[in-house]
VOTOR-871376 format. One record per residue (C-alpha): x, y, z. Coordinates in nm, 4 decimals. Each point is the difference from the previous one (the first is absolute). Example, Ala and Ser with C-alpha at 12.3 -4.5 7.8 and 13.67 -1.06 7.14 Angstrom:
! VOTOR-871376
      east     north        up
    1.2300   -0.4500    0.7800
    0.1370    0.3440   -0.0660
! end
This chain:
! VOTOR-871376
      east     north        up
    2.4390    6.2008    3.9014
   -0.1517   -0.3699   -0.0324
   -0.1658   -0.0871    0.3188
   -0.0937   -0.3227    0.1544
   -0.3649   -0.0578   -0.0282
   -0.1471   -0.2216    0.2962
   -0.1513   -0.2755   -0.2006
    0.3126   -0.0224   -0.1986
    0.3548   -0.1399   -0.0145
    0.0941    0.2196   -0.3304
    0.0379    0.3507    0.0416
   -0.3299    0.1609   -0.1220
    0.0746    0.2002   -0.3141
   -0.2325    0.1133   -0.3591
   -0.0297   -0.4088   -0.0858
    0.0307   -0.2096    0.2723
   -0.2612   -0.2839    0.0775
   -0.1011    0.0028    0.3957
    0.0225   -0.3419    0.1792
   -0.3716   -0.0009   -0.0151
   -0.0373    0.0657   -0.3272
    0.2850   -0.3016   -0.1319
   -0.1853   -0.2496    0.2951
   -0.3603    0.0928   -0.1964
    0.1770   -0.0720   -0.3357
    0.1736   -0.3137    0.1154
   -0.3429   -0.1164    0.1891
   -0.2046    0.0880   -0.3559
    0.2468   -0.2175   -0.1847
   -0.0135   -0.2763    0.2572
   -0.3869    0.0462   -0.0562
    0.0149   -0.0610   -0.3464
    0.2005   -0.2757   -0.0021
   -0.1737   -0.1801    0.2300
   -0.2928    0.0203   -0.2499
    0.2643   -0.1699   -0.2791
   -0.1215   -0.3449   -0.0175
    0.3301   -0.2410   -0.0085
    0.0099   -0.2691   -0.2644
   -0.1064   -0.3911    0.1137
    0.1806   -0.2410   -0.1227
   -0.2055   -0.3450   -0.0898
    0.0980   -0.2853    0.1861
    0.2476   -0.2214   -0.1512
   -0.2022   -0.3484   -0.1415
    0.2740   -0.3053    0.0859
    0.1675   -0.1713   -0.3353
   -0.2908   -0.1510   -0.1676
   -0.0027   -0.3967    0.0190
   -0.2240   -0.2202   -0.2197
    0.0443   -0.3289   -0.1938
   -0.0233   -0.1813   -0.3657
   -0.1106   -0.3095   -0.0337
    0.2530   -0.0899   -0.2859
    0.3677   -0.1808   -0.0094
    0.2474    0.2873    0.0507
    0.1570   -0.0514   -0.3193
   -0.3849    0.1262   -0.1877
   -0.0565    0.2756    0.2558
    0.3222    0.1331   -0.0519
   -0.0724    0.0578   -0.3620
   -0.3384    0.1076    0.0611
    0.1893    0.2516    0.1947
    0.2401    0.1338   -0.2364
   -0.2667    0.0020   -0.2969
   -0.2794    0.2006    0.2388
    0.2750    0.2686    0.0613
    0.0707    0.0378   -0.3125
   -0.3462    0.0249   -0.1448
   -0.0578    0.2537    0.2844
    0.3527    0.1918   -0.1309
    0.1480    0.0025    0.3299
    0.3979    0.1121   -0.0729
    0.1912   -0.2863    0.1802
    0.2830    0.0817    0.1806
    0.0978   -0.4109    0.1168
   -0.1002   -0.2899   -0.0655
    0.1897   -0.2858    0.1457
   -0.1849   -0.3475   -0.0251
    0.2352   -0.2207    0.2195
   -0.1030    0.1832    0.3366
   -0.3680    0.1176   -0.1350
    0.0812    0.4274    0.0209
   -0.2054    0.1988   -0.2698
    0.0754    0.3656    0.0389
   -0.1530    0.2594   -0.1661
    0.1231    0.3798   -0.0555
   -0.2069    0.2958    0.0698
   -0.3127    0.1270   -0.1392
   -0.1263    0.2598   -0.0074
   -0.4267   -0.0517    0.0853
   -0.2589    0.2343    0.1124
   -0.0543   -0.0300    0.3558
   -0.3169   -0.1734    0.1198
    0.0680   -0.2671   -0.3263
    0.2560   -0.2198    0.2037
    0.0983    0.2757    0.3489
   -0.1135    0.1602    0.2539
    0.1601    0.2788    0.0988
   -0.2205    0.1248    0.2887
   -0.1553    0.2819    0.0516
   -0.0375    0.3885    0.1216
   -0.2998   -0.0330    0.2961
   -0.2670   -0.0755   -0.2841
    0.1740    0.0642   -0.2938
    0.1772   -0.2873   -0.1637
    0.3841    0.0353   -0.1367
   -0.0553    0.0337   -0.3778
    0.2274   -0.0197   -0.3234
    0.2815   -0.2424   -0.1334
    0.1767   -0.2812    0.2194
    0.3092   -0.1688   -0.0735
   -0.0367   -0.4070    0.0811
    0.1920   -0.3013   -0.0414
   -0.0496   -0.3811    0.1024
    0.1360   -0.3145    0.0643
   -0.1149   -0.2872   -0.0036
    0.1507   -0.2939    0.1508
   -0.0916   -0.3755   -0.1539
    0.0855   -0.3746    0.1888
   -0.1236   -0.3259   -0.0326
   -0.2821   -0.0884    0.2532
    0.0218   -0.4410   -0.0841
   -0.0143   -0.1337   -0.3383
   -0.3343    0.2129   -0.1484
    0.0478    0.3294    0.2200
    0.1612    0.3344    0.0020
    0.0303    0.2704    0.2362
   -0.0196    0.3258   -0.0665
    0.1029    0.3092    0.2083
   -0.0067    0.3566   -0.1665
    0.1587    0.3155    0.1959
   -0.0938    0.3112   -0.1025
    0.1865    0.3504   -0.0094
   -0.1597    0.3326   -0.0483
    0.0233    0.3641    0.0387
   -0.1244    0.3298   -0.1539
    0.1531    0.1398   -0.2807
   -0.2056    0.2864   -0.0314
   -0.2875    0.0921    0.2045
   -0.2724    0.2342    0.0939
   -0.2697    0.0234    0.3157
   -0.3249   -0.0682   -0.1484
   -0.0731    0.0010   -0.3901
    0.0996    0.3666   -0.0471
    0.3123    0.1843    0.0571
    0.3290   -0.0010   -0.1628
    0.2123   -0.3873   -0.0043
    0.2933    0.0779    0.2045
    0.2844   -0.2337    0.0585
    0.0826    0.0870    0.3365
   -0.0223   -0.1849    0.2525
    0.0185   -0.3459   -0.0593
   -0.2544   -0.2195    0.1457
    0.0318   -0.3572    0.0230
   -0.3497   -0.2175   -0.0910
   -0.1319   -0.2818    0.0595
   -0.1029   -0.2908   -0.2502
   -0.4073   -0.0215   -0.0719
    0.0554   -0.3628   -0.0863
   -0.1185    0.0236   -0.3843
    0.3220   -0.0797   -0.1346
    0.0295   -0.2904    0.1910
   -0.3176   -0.1873   -0.0383
   -0.0460    0.1077   -0.3658
    0.3760   -0.1443   -0.0748
   -0.1402   -0.3549    0.2195
   -0.3273    0.0182   -0.1912
    0.2155    0.0054   -0.3420
    0.2479   -0.2640    0.0712
   -0.2729   -0.2310    0.1189
   -0.1726    0.0630   -0.3269
    0.3119   -0.0661   -0.1986
    0.0742   -0.2955    0.1913
   -0.3399   -0.1774   -0.0142
   -0.0323   -0.3098   -0.2800
! end
C-alpha cells in the first residue's frame, strides 16, 4: 500500500526521492554551476584604417603582391571597386585572433579568420585602406591543457597584427 509523505507530493516507496532531497540536489547543482566561469568575449575593435602615401595603382599592386607572398587564398579581387577578400584560413588563437577567456584562463586553440581590404584613392598621391576582419573559433580549449573541442563556437576579435603587418609591407613595397 502506498502512502503520501508530508515532505513529498509523490507516493512513498522503496526508491522515491523526498522533496527535501530533491531541493538539496537542485541547490547543489546550482552552487556548482555558479562556480563555473562564463566565457568572456573580447570587445570587437572597429575596422582598421590607415593611409599609404602612394598612388592607388601602385598601392593596389603592392596589396595583391603582399597577400600572395603571405600565401593568403583570395576569394575576391575587384580592382575597380578596390575590394580584396580572403578565404578563411586556420591560425593559432592569439596570432591574429583574440577569442576571449574563461575567467583568468585564455581561450586557446585554432581560429578561422578572413579579411576584407578596401582601398580607395584619396587625392593624387594617397590611398586610404580599411581592413575588416571576421574571426571565430574552430577548435578551442580553456587554457593550455585539455582536449580541443569544436562546440560551442565563439566569435573572436582581431589582435590587429595582420592589419598592421599588411600595411607595413605595402608601405615598404611602394617606397621608391
